[in-house]
matplotlib code that plots the C-alpha trace (Angstrom):
import matplotlib.pyplot as plt

x = [26.5, 23.4, 23.6, 21.6, 23.2, 24.9, 24.8, 28.6, 29.1, 32.3, 33.9, 32.8, 34.5, 37.8, 37.7, 36.9, 39.9, 42.0, 41.0, 42.0, 45.3, 46.0, 44.7, 46.6, 49.8, 49.0, 47.3, 48.5, 48.9, 45.1, 43.6, 44.2, 42.1, 42.6, 41.1, 41.4, 43.8, 40.9, 39.3, 42.7, 42.9, 39.7, 40.3, 43.7, 42.2, 39.6, 42.0, 44.6, 41.9, 41.2, 44.6, 45.0, 42.5, 39.7, 36.6, 36.1, 34.8, 31.7, 30.0, 31.3, 28.7, 29.1, 26.6, 28.9, 32.2, 31.5, 34.2, 34.6, 37.2, 37.8, 38.3, 39.9, 40.0, 41.9, 39.7, 38.3, 38.9, 39.2, 42.9, 44.2, 40.8, 39.5, 42.9, 43.6, 46.7, 48.2, 47.1, 48.8, 45.8, 46.6, 43.2, 41.0, 37.3, 36.3, 33.8, 33.4, 32.1, 30.4, 29.8, 27.4, 26.1, 22.6, 20.9, 18.0, 16.0, 16.8, 15.8, 12.5, 11.8, 12.7, 10.3, 7.4, 7.8, 9.1, 11.9, 13.9, 17.2, 20.7, 23.0, 25.3, 22.1, 20.9, 24.3, 23.7, 20.5, 21.4, 23.7, 23.3, 24.9, 23.8, 25.4, 22.8, 24.0, 22.1, 23.2, 23.1, 22.9, 19.4, 18.1, 16.6, 13.8, 10.6, 9.9, 12.8, 11.5, 13.5, 15.7, 12.6, 11.4, 14.8, 14.9, 11.4, 12.1, 15.4, 13.4, 10.9, 13.4, 15.7, 12.7, 11.9, 15.6, 15.7, 12.4, 13.6, 16.9, 15.1, 12.8, 16.0, 17.4, 14.4, 15.2, 18.6, 19.0, 21.1, 19.4, 22.2, 22.2, 18.4, 19.3, 19.7, 22.3, 21.9, 24.7, 23.7, 26.5, 25.2, 27.4, 28.5, 27.7, 29.7, 27.1, 24.1, 22.3, 22.4, 18.7, 18.4, 21.1, 19.1, 15.6, 17.7, 19.0, 22.5, 25.0, 27.9, 31.4, 32.5, 30.0, 32.9, 32.7, 28.8, 27.6, 26.1, 22.5, 22.9, 23.9, 21.0, 18.6, 19.9, 19.6, 16.1, 15.1, 16.5, 14.5, 11.4, 11.6, 13.5, 13.2, 9.9, 9.0, 12.5, 12.0, 8.6, 9.9, 12.8, 10.6, 7.9, 10.7, 12.2, 9.8, 9.8, 9.8, 11.7, 14.1, 14.4, 16.2, 18.8, 18.7, 20.5, 23.8, 24.9, 28.2, 28.8, 31.4, 32.6, 35.3, 37.3, 37.1, 38.7, 36.1, 38.4, 39.2, 36.9, 36.0, 36.4, 39.4, 39.6, 42.0, 44.8, 47.0, 50.3, 50.6, 52.9, 55.2, 54.3, 54.7, 52.4, 49.0, 45.6, 42.3, 41.0, 38.1, 36.9, 39.0, 37.5, 34.3, 35.7, 37.7, 34.4, 32.6, 35.4, 35.5, 31.8, 32.2, 35.0, 32.4, 30.0, 32.6, 33.2, 29.6, 27.8, 28.3, 30.5, 28.8, 29.9, 27.9, 24.6, 25.1]
y = [88.4, 86.6, 83.2, 81.4, 79.6, 76.5, 77.2, 77.3, 81.0, 80.7, 78.2, 80.1, 83.4, 81.5, 79.9, 83.4, 84.5, 81.7, 82.8, 86.4, 85.4, 83.3, 86.1, 88.7, 86.8, 85.8, 89.1, 91.5, 94.3, 94.2, 92.8, 93.6, 93.3, 94.9, 94.9, 96.1, 94.3, 92.7, 91.4, 90.0, 88.2, 86.6, 85.6, 84.1, 82.1, 80.5, 80.1, 78.5, 75.8, 74.9, 74.6, 72.2, 70.0, 71.0, 72.6, 75.6, 74.4, 76.5, 79.3, 82.7, 84.9, 87.6, 89.9, 90.1, 90.0, 91.5, 91.8, 93.7, 94.0, 95.6, 93.9, 96.3, 96.2, 98.3, 101.0, 100.7, 97.1, 93.6, 93.3, 89.9, 88.7, 88.5, 87.8, 91.4, 93.3, 96.8, 100.2, 102.8, 104.1, 103.5, 104.0, 101.1, 100.5, 98.7, 96.4, 96.4, 93.0, 92.9, 89.9, 90.7, 93.8, 92.9, 89.3, 88.1, 87.8, 91.4, 92.6, 90.8, 92.3, 95.9, 95.2, 94.3, 97.2, 99.9, 100.3, 103.6, 102.8, 104.0, 105.2, 101.8, 99.9, 102.2, 101.6, 97.8, 98.1, 100.1, 97.4, 96.7, 93.3, 90.7, 87.3, 84.9, 81.3, 78.2, 75.1, 72.2, 69.7, 70.9, 70.3, 67.2, 65.3, 65.3, 64.4, 66.2, 67.1, 69.5, 70.6, 71.6, 73.6, 75.4, 76.1, 77.2, 79.8, 81.0, 81.3, 83.5, 85.8, 85.8, 87.0, 89.7, 90.9, 91.2, 92.9, 95.5, 96.1, 96.7, 99.3, 101.2, 100.9, 102.4, 105.7, 106.1, 108.9, 107.1, 104.7, 102.2, 101.9, 100.8, 97.4, 94.7, 92.0, 88.7, 86.3, 83.0, 80.8, 77.1, 76.0, 72.3, 71.3, 68.2, 67.2, 67.7, 64.4, 62.4, 62.3, 65.8, 66.4, 63.9, 66.0, 69.3, 67.6, 68.7, 67.9, 65.6, 66.9, 70.0, 72.8, 75.1, 72.9, 73.3, 75.2, 78.8, 77.6, 74.6, 76.6, 79.2, 76.1, 74.3, 77.7, 78.5, 75.0, 75.4, 78.6, 77.0, 73.8, 74.7, 78.6, 79.2, 82.7, 84.0, 83.0, 84.6, 87.8, 87.8, 86.8, 89.6, 92.2, 91.9, 94.5, 96.7, 100.5, 102.1, 99.1, 95.8, 92.7, 91.3, 87.6, 85.7, 84.2, 81.1, 79.7, 76.4, 75.8, 72.3, 70.8, 67.5, 65.5, 62.2, 60.0, 57.5, 60.0, 60.5, 63.3, 64.0, 65.9, 68.3, 67.1, 69.9, 70.6, 72.3, 75.9, 76.2, 78.1, 80.3, 77.1, 75.9, 74.4, 75.3, 73.2, 71.4, 73.8, 74.6, 77.7, 78.4, 78.8, 81.5, 83.2, 83.5, 85.0, 87.4, 88.3, 88.9, 91.3, 93.1, 93.6, 95.1, 97.1, 98.9, 99.2, 100.3, 104.0, 104.8, 106.0, 109.7, 109.7, 108.9, 111.7]
z = [78.8, 79.8, 81.6, 84.2, 87.2, 86.2, 82.4, 82.2, 82.2, 84.3, 82.0, 78.9, 80.2, 80.8, 77.3, 75.9, 78.0, 76.4, 72.9, 73.7, 74.7, 71.5, 69.1, 71.1, 70.4, 66.9, 65.6, 68.0, 65.4, 64.6, 67.9, 71.4, 74.8, 78.2, 81.6, 85.0, 87.7, 89.5, 86.3, 85.1, 88.6, 88.3, 84.5, 85.5, 88.1, 86.1, 83.1, 85.4, 86.6, 83.0, 82.0, 84.9, 83.6, 86.2, 85.9, 88.0, 91.3, 91.4, 89.4, 90.4, 91.8, 89.1, 90.7, 93.6, 91.7, 88.3, 85.5, 82.3, 79.6, 76.3, 72.9, 70.5, 66.7, 64.4, 63.0, 59.7, 58.9, 60.8, 59.6, 60.3, 61.6, 58.1, 56.4, 55.5, 56.5, 56.1, 57.0, 59.1, 61.1, 64.9, 66.4, 67.6, 67.8, 70.9, 72.4, 76.2, 77.4, 80.8, 83.1, 86.0, 87.2, 86.8, 86.4, 84.4, 87.6, 88.2, 84.9, 85.0, 88.4, 86.9, 84.1, 86.4, 88.8, 86.6, 89.3, 89.3, 87.5, 88.3, 85.7, 85.6, 85.1, 82.4, 80.4, 80.8, 79.2, 76.2, 75.0, 71.3, 71.7, 74.0, 74.4, 75.7, 77.1, 76.5, 78.4, 76.0, 78.6, 79.3, 75.9, 76.8, 74.9, 77.0, 79.7, 81.2, 84.5, 86.6, 83.4, 81.5, 84.5, 84.5, 80.8, 80.8, 83.6, 81.8, 78.6, 80.0, 81.7, 78.8, 76.5, 79.3, 79.2, 75.5, 75.5, 78.2, 76.6, 73.1, 74.9, 76.1, 72.5, 70.9, 72.8, 71.3, 68.8, 66.5, 64.1, 64.0, 67.7, 67.7, 66.4, 69.2, 68.1, 70.0, 69.7, 71.2, 72.7, 73.3, 76.2, 77.1, 73.6, 74.2, 76.9, 74.3, 74.2, 70.9, 70.6, 70.7, 68.0, 65.8, 66.7, 65.8, 62.6, 63.7, 60.8, 61.7, 62.7, 64.7, 64.4, 63.1, 59.8, 59.6, 56.7, 57.6, 56.6, 59.0, 61.9, 61.4, 61.0, 64.1, 66.2, 64.8, 66.0, 69.6, 69.9, 68.5, 70.6, 73.8, 74.1, 72.4, 74.4, 73.3, 69.7, 69.5, 70.8, 68.2, 65.5, 66.1, 66.7, 63.1, 61.7, 64.5, 63.6, 66.6, 67.5, 66.1, 66.6, 64.2, 63.1, 65.9, 65.2, 66.9, 68.3, 69.9, 72.9, 74.1, 75.9, 75.4, 78.5, 79.7, 80.9, 82.4, 85.3, 88.2, 88.4, 84.5, 83.6, 80.7, 77.8, 77.2, 74.2, 74.2, 73.3, 70.5, 70.2, 73.4, 75.6, 78.3, 78.0, 77.1, 77.5, 74.2, 73.2, 69.8, 69.2, 65.8, 67.3, 69.7, 66.9, 64.9, 67.9, 68.4, 64.5, 64.9, 67.8, 65.8, 62.9, 65.3, 66.9, 63.5, 62.4, 65.7, 66.8, 69.7, 73.1, 72.4, 69.3, 71.0, 73.4]

ax = plt.figure().add_subplot(projection="3d")
ax.plot(x, y, z, "-o")
ax.set_aspect("equal")
plt.show()
């Protein structure tokens, strides 16, 4: 996961955890997740604030407090995630999600100075799947001052990060592992200015109901108009020989907020039938993101296959 400071990474992680809890209950025969105790402690703290109607008070410093967790999908099929059931195979394909460990600033520095990399950093840079976060509240029509500067800086560092990861993937022995899959998550989509939505020709209604073509078109316009350096890198990498970048997929995250409260509070909904509460968020967007991770888990080679 790649996110700039203030881009909503902490909230995104909390909502992804909420979706995992729900899927782990509804589709436990085909989907599971696990994490170490410290990671669970961090996730529960973030999730607890969200389910109490509060945004996390500050962004977690993921470089100092990294976390990782496994999403597991029954091998050979997507099971309930795609509406299919059955099969006695008890093995699972997994995707390990990492938050922190190395920042976009550090990757840019590594690329500029050809620094000596330790093995943990090399593993991060061999990721076939990258989840870049784009803060929709910064997608402001010009002139947008400081936000334009922040987004331009992030655009340059994100392009450098993807380029550096792509260079590492080019060295993989397995051809399937040499494909970089960017899954863009547009955070704070509820705070995207109406003028920007009109400029992007975004359809009305929730993104989960948008046609596939519309999602691709809106995502392409975000790259072209707000992340041009990253967009050019992706476009130029499509036909690369040693490693290439898959067409980006786009997911949109938002939260319903009660504006009458100061500070604003997150609208909550009851968790039926388990009980308790969860934040009002687009669960289908997160389900679709996890579905895509499941497809990649089945398609991409395991690390041992690249050894």
